[in-house]
C-alpha positions as CSV (number, residue, x, y, z in Angstrom):
1,M,307.2,-50.4,10.0
2,G,306.7,-47.0,9.1
3,L,302.9,-47.2,10.5
4,I,304.3,-48.4,13.4
5,W,306.4,-45.7,13.7
6,L,303.6,-43.2,13.1
7,V,301.5,-44.7,15.8
8,V,304.4,-44.4,18.0
9,L,305.4,-40.6,17.0
10,L,301.5,-39.7,17.4
11,A,301.4,-40.9,20.7
12,G,304.3,-39.2,21.7
13,N,303.4,-35.8,20.0
14,A,299.9,-36.2,22.2
15,F,301.9,-36.9,25.3
16,F,303.7,-33.7,24.8
17,V,301.1,-31.1,23.8
18,A,298.7,-32.5,26.7
19,G,301.9,-31.8,28.8
20,E,302.1,-28.5,27.8
21,F,298.4,-27.7,28.5
22,A,298.0,-29.7,32.0
23,V,300.8,-27.7,33.2
24,M,299.3,-23.9,31.8
25,S,295.5,-25.0,32.8
26,A,295.5,-27.0,35.8
27,R,294.8,-25.0,39.1
28,R,297.4,-24.9,42.2
29,S,294.0,-24.6,44.6
30,Q,293.0,-28.1,43.5
31,I,296.5,-29.6,43.4
32,E,297.7,-28.0,46.9
33,P,295.8,-29.9,49.2
34,L,296.5,-33.2,47.5
35,A,300.4,-32.0,48.1
36,D,299.9,-31.1,51.7
37,E,298.3,-34.2,52.3
38,G,301.5,-36.3,51.0
39,N,300.2,-36.8,47.8
40,K,303.8,-37.7,45.7
41,R,302.4,-36.8,42.1
42,A,300.6,-33.8,43.8
43,K,304.4,-32.7,44.5
44,V,305.7,-33.3,41.0
45,A,303.0,-31.8,39.7
46,L,303.1,-27.9,42.0
47,Y,307.1,-28.6,40.9
48,A,306.4,-28.7,36.9
49,M,303.5,-25.5,37.6
50,E,306.7,-23.6,39.3
51,H,309.0,-24.7,36.5
52,V,306.4,-23.7,33.9
53,S,309.2,-22.5,31.1
54,I,311.5,-25.7,31.8
55,M,308.3,-27.8,31.3
56,L,307.3,-26.0,28.3
57,A,311.2,-26.5,26.3
58,V,310.5,-29.9,27.0
59,C,307.1,-30.2,25.2
60,Q,308.3,-27.5,22.8
61,L,311.3,-29.8,22.0
62,G,309.3,-33.1,22.3
63,I,306.9,-31.9,19.5
64,T,308.8,-30.7,17.4
65,V,311.0,-33.6,17.2
66,C,308.0,-35.8,16.6
67,S,306.6,-33.7,14.2
68,L,310.0,-33.5,12.3
69,L,309.9,-37.3,12.6
70,I,306.6,-37.7,11.4
71,L,307.3,-36.4,8.3
72,N,310.6,-37.7,7.8
73,I,309.7,-41.2,8.6
74,S,306.0,-41.9,8.3
75,E,305.0,-39.7,5.4
76,P,307.8,-41.5,3.1
77,A,306.6,-45.0,4.3
78,I,302.8,-44.3,3.9
79,H,304.3,-42.6,0.1
80,H,305.8,-46.3,-1.0
81,L,303.0,-48.0,0.0
82,L,300.3,-45.9,-2.1
83,A,302.7,-45.7,-4.8
84,E,302.9,-49.1,-6.2
85,P,299.3,-49.7,-6.2
86,L,298.9,-46.5,-8.3
87,M,301.2,-47.9,-10.8
88,K,299.6,-51.1,-10.6
89,I,296.5,-49.9,-11.7
90,G,298.3,-48.1,-15.0
91,M,299.1,-45.1,-13.5
92,A,302.4,-43.5,-14.8
93,E,305.2,-43.7,-12.6
94,S,305.5,-39.8,-11.9
95,A,301.9,-39.2,-11.5
96,A,301.6,-42.1,-9.2
97,D,304.6,-40.5,-7.2
98,S,302.9,-37.3,-7.2
99,V,299.7,-38.8,-6.1
100,A,300.7,-40.8,-3.4
101,F,303.4,-38.2,-1.9
102,L,299.9,-35.7,-1.6
103,I,297.7,-38.3,-0.2
104,A,300.4,-39.2,2.1
105,L,301.0,-35.5,3.0
106,I,297.0,-34.9,3.6
107,L,296.7,-38.2,5.8
108,V,299.6,-37.7,7.7
109,T,298.7,-33.8,8.5
110,F,295.7,-35.0,9.2
111,L,296.6,-37.8,11.9
112,H,299.0,-35.4,13.2
113,V,296.9,-32.4,13.8
114,T,293.5,-34.5,15.0
115,F,295.5,-36.9,17.0
116,G,298.7,-35.4,18.2
117,E,297.3,-31.9,18.6
118,M,293.6,-31.2,19.1
119,V,292.4,-34.5,20.9
120,P,294.6,-34.3,23.6
121,K,294.8,-30.7,23.5
122,N,291.0,-30.6,24.4
123,I,291.3,-33.5,26.9
124,S,293.9,-31.8,28.7
125,V,292.0,-28.6,28.9
126,S,288.8,-30.4,29.9
127,I,290.7,-32.4,33.2
128,A,293.6,-30.3,33.5
129,D,293.9,-31.0,37.3
130,K,293.8,-34.8,36.6
131,A,296.3,-34.3,33.6
132,V,299.1,-32.3,34.9
133,L,298.7,-35.1,38.0
134,L,299.1,-38.1,35.4
135,L,301.7,-36.3,33.0
136,A,303.8,-34.0,35.5
137,M,306.1,-37.1,37.0
138,P,307.6,-38.0,33.2
139,L,307.3,-34.4,32.4
140,V,309.9,-33.8,35.4
141,G,311.8,-36.5,34.6
142,L,312.7,-36.1,30.7
143,S,313.2,-32.2,32.1
144,K,316.0,-33.5,34.3
145,L,317.3,-36.1,31.4
146,L,317.1,-33.3,28.9
147,K,318.6,-30.5,31.5
148,P,321.4,-29.1,29.3
149,I,319.3,-28.9,25.9
150,T,316.3,-27.9,27.5
151,A,318.0,-25.1,30.0
152,S,320.2,-23.7,26.8
153,L,316.4,-23.2,24.9
154,N,315.2,-21.3,27.7
155,G,318.1,-19.3,28.7
156,M,317.8,-18.3,24.7
157,A,314.3,-17.5,24.9
158,N,314.4,-15.8,28.1
159,L,317.7,-13.7,26.5
160,V,315.3,-12.6,24.0
161,L,312.3,-11.9,25.8
162,H,314.6,-9.4,28.2
163,A,315.7,-7.6,24.9
164,F,311.8,-6.7,24.3
165,G,312.2,-5.9,27.8
166,I,309.8,-8.9,29.1
167,E,310.0,-10.4,32.2
168,P,309.9,-14.1,31.9
169,K,307.9,-16.0,34.4
170,D,308.5,-19.6,35.8
171,E,305.5,-20.0,37.6
172,V,301.6,-20.4,36.5
173,A,299.7,-17.4,37.7
174,S,297.7,-18.4,41.3
175,S,296.6,-15.0,41.4
176,Y,293.8,-12.6,40.4
177,T,293.3,-8.8,40.3
178,A,289.3,-7.7,41.9
179,A,288.4,-7.5,38.2
180,E,289.7,-10.9,37.0
181,V,287.4,-12.6,40.2
182,R,284.3,-10.2,39.3
183,S,284.5,-11.7,35.4
184,I,285.3,-14.6,36.7
185,I,281.7,-14.1,38.8
186,D,280.2,-13.0,36.3
187,T,281.0,-15.5,33.6
188,S,280.0,-18.2,36.5
189,S,276.7,-16.9,37.0
190,E,276.0,-16.6,33.2
191,E,276.6,-20.2,33.0
192,G,274.8,-21.4,35.9
193,A,277.8,-22.5,38.2
194,L,277.2,-19.9,40.8
195,D,273.2,-18.5,41.7
196,E,272.1,-15.0,41.8
197,D,272.1,-14.8,45.7
198,D,275.6,-16.1,45.5
199,A,276.9,-14.1,42.7
200,A,275.6,-11.2,44.0
201,R,277.1,-12.2,47.7
202,L,281.1,-12.4,46.1
203,T,280.0,-9.1,43.9
204,K,279.1,-7.1,47.4
205,A,282.6,-9.1,49.7
206,L,284.6,-7.6,46.2
207,E,283.3,-4.2,46.4
208,F,283.9,-4.1,50.4
209,S,287.0,-2.3,50.5
210,S,285.9,0.6,49.0
211,V,283.1,1.7,51.5
212,T,284.1,3.4,54.3
213,A,282.8,4.3,58.0
214,R,280.8,7.5,56.6
215,S,279.5,6.1,53.8
216,C,277.4,3.2,55.7
217,M,276.9,5.5,59.2
218,V,273.1,7.2,60.0
219,P,273.8,10.8,60.2
220,L,272.8,12.2,63.1
221,D,269.9,14.1,61.6
222,D,268.3,10.8,60.9
223,L,269.1,9.0,63.9
224,F,266.4,7.7,66.4
225,T,267.6,9.0,69.4
226,L,266.8,9.7,73.2
227,E,268.2,12.1,75.5
228,Y,269.6,10.9,78.9
229,G,267.9,11.9,82.2
230,Q,264.8,12.6,80.6
231,T,263.7,9.1,79.0
232,T,261.7,6.8,81.1
233,A,261.4,2.7,80.6
234,R,257.9,3.6,79.2
235,E,259.0,6.0,76.5
236,F,261.4,3.8,75.7
237,E,259.4,0.9,75.0
238,K,257.1,3.5,73.1
239,K,259.7,4.6,70.8
240,V,260.9,1.0,70.2
241,G,257.7,-0.2,69.0
242,K,257.1,2.6,66.7
243,T,260.8,2.1,65.4
244,G,260.8,-1.6,65.3
245,F,264.5,-1.2,66.4
246,S,265.6,-3.3,69.4
247,R,268.7,-1.1,70.6
248,M,268.3,2.9,70.8
249,V,271.1,5.8,70.4
250,I,271.5,8.0,73.8
251,T,272.6,11.5,73.7
252,K,273.4,13.9,76.3
253,N,273.1,17.2,74.7
254,D,271.8,16.1,71.6
255,V,275.8,14.2,71.6
256,P,275.4,10.0,71.0
257,V,276.9,8.5,74.3
258,G,275.7,5.2,74.3
259,Y,272.8,2.8,73.4
260,W,270.4,0.9,75.4
261,H,268.9,-2.5,74.4
262,V,265.7,-3.5,74.7
263,K,266.2,-6.3,76.8
264,D,268.1,-3.6,79.6
265,V,265.0,-1.6,79.9
266,M,262.3,-4.8,80.2
267,L,264.3,-5.3,83.4
268,I,262.4,-2.4,84.9
269,D,259.5,-3.0,87.0
270,D,256.3,-1.4,86.1
271,A,256.3,0.9,89.6
272,H,259.7,2.4,87.7
273,S,258.7,2.9,84.4
274,T,257.2,6.0,84.8
275,Q,260.8,7.5,86.2
276,P,263.8,8.7,84.2
277,L,266.4,6.1,83.7
278,L,268.9,7.6,85.5
279,D,270.7,4.5,87.0
280,L,270.6,2.5,83.8
281,P,274.1,1.9,82.6
282,L,274.5,2.8,79.1
283,H,276.2,0.3,76.1
284,P,279.7,2.2,75.1
285,L,279.5,3.5,71.6
286,G,283.0,2.6,69.6
287,R,284.7,5.3,67.8
288,L,285.9,5.6,64.1
289,E,287.2,7.8,61.8
290,Q,285.0,8.3,59.3
291,D,287.4,7.4,56.5
292,T,288.0,4.3,58.2
293,E,287.8,1.4,55.6
294,I,284.9,-0.7,56.2
295,E,286.9,-4.0,56.9
296,A,288.6,-2.0,59.8
297,A,285.7,-0.8,61.0
298,L,284.3,-4.4,61.0
299,E,287.1,-6.1,63.1
300,A,287.3,-2.9,65.1
301,M,283.6,-3.5,66.4
302,R,283.8,-7.3,66.7
303,Q,287.1,-7.1,69.0
304,E,285.4,-4.3,71.2
305,G,282.3,-6.3,71.4
306,N,280.3,-3.1,69.9
307,H,277.5,-3.1,67.6
308,L,277.3,0.8,67.4
309,S,279.9,3.1,66.9
310,A,280.1,6.7,66.2
311,V,281.8,7.6,63.5
312,V,283.7,11.0,64.1
313,D,285.7,13.4,61.7
314,E,289.4,15.3,61.9
315,S,288.0,17.7,64.9
316,G,286.4,15.1,67.0
317,A,283.3,15.7,66.6
318,T,280.6,13.1,65.8
319,L,279.0,13.0,62.4
320,G,276.6,9.9,62.6
321,V,276.5,6.4,63.8
322,V,277.3,3.3,62.4
323,F,275.7,0.1,63.1
324,L,277.2,-3.2,63.0
325,E,273.7,-4.8,60.9
326,D,274.5,-2.1,58.7
327,I,278.0,-3.1,57.9
328,I,276.7,-6.8,57.6
329,E,274.2,-6.0,55.2
330,V,277.1,-4.1,52.7
331,L,278.6,-7.5,52.4
332,V,275.2,-10.2,52.1
333,G,272.3,-7.5,51.8
334,E,269.2,-6.8,53.7
335,I,268.7,-8.4,57.2
336,T,265.9,-8.0,59.8
337,D,266.2,-6.9,63.3
338,T,265.0,-10.0,65.6
339,T,262.2,-7.2,67.1
340,R,261.5,-5.3,63.5
341,K,258.0,-5.3,62.0
342,R,259.6,-5.2,58.9
343,V,262.8,-5.0,57.1
344,I,263.9,-1.8,57.2
345,P,266.4,-1.0,54.1
346,P,270.2,-0.4,54.5
347,R,271.1,2.9,55.8
348,S,273.4,3.4,53.0
349,E,270.8,2.8,50.7
350,K,268.9,5.1,52.5
351,Q,271.6,7.9,52.2
352,A,271.9,7.4,48.7
353,K,268.3,8.0,48.3
């Protein structure tokens, strides 16, 4: 009978250990979609993950009770089974009793640690999302059944935490800092879960918020520009052919006022190709403060439909021009203008040099 109790208690201990690690290790990102679809087990699992302290109280209570019963019921039973055979082979009663006790203790400890602790823990951590779906329902049921006990235990534990100035948490953390996400990306890349390009792209996305409009603009001195009222279609085409850019910034008295796209000028017939482009409408430049974060700059340019925006200082003076392409390059790396003859490094890199 003692051996049967040993198996039952080991199974109970394994259940509570697995439940504890499942609740702590499961990912909300995997459980929430199932709950949104109406999966009852997922809803219960989310409840368990949102009431971690109560679930841990249930698990710890169960582990403690099972462990004590294993020592007090199963160990004596095994001890008794071993003592008699040892005495039959001629061993003194006191010696047989001591040897049987030692063997029983080692055997029970081995079974307890291996099958009651390590195996369920490793399984639960390895398949935490599946484990929490399987184990959350009985855990939550036990928490309601044992509520007076677990509430008292949890309350006492929280009082101790408050005494040390620690705020207890009832929910598994589901948010991460930028540094933690960066560490996850690095680890995933090292283990082969992410290829280098994806890892680099995600890292750039994390760094996106530290970039401002000024840091990725092209300064006025580095801009390829054409003066309004003095530029002909032929000169524009030569400039495009020389630089490889499809859009050229147009200035008035050296101040950017707009831009022309190569498609605009291609509509000019040959008869007027040597005349100044006075009647060709300019595409307007957007306007961004120099310290505008790059996410805000990107959103503003998207809403206004601008591919180019002037970057201005506190006094309103134009410092340079930021290109939509350059903002995207900050996020995804080098891209190629459809009319370029070669890939041109991001202007932000050009400035860094």
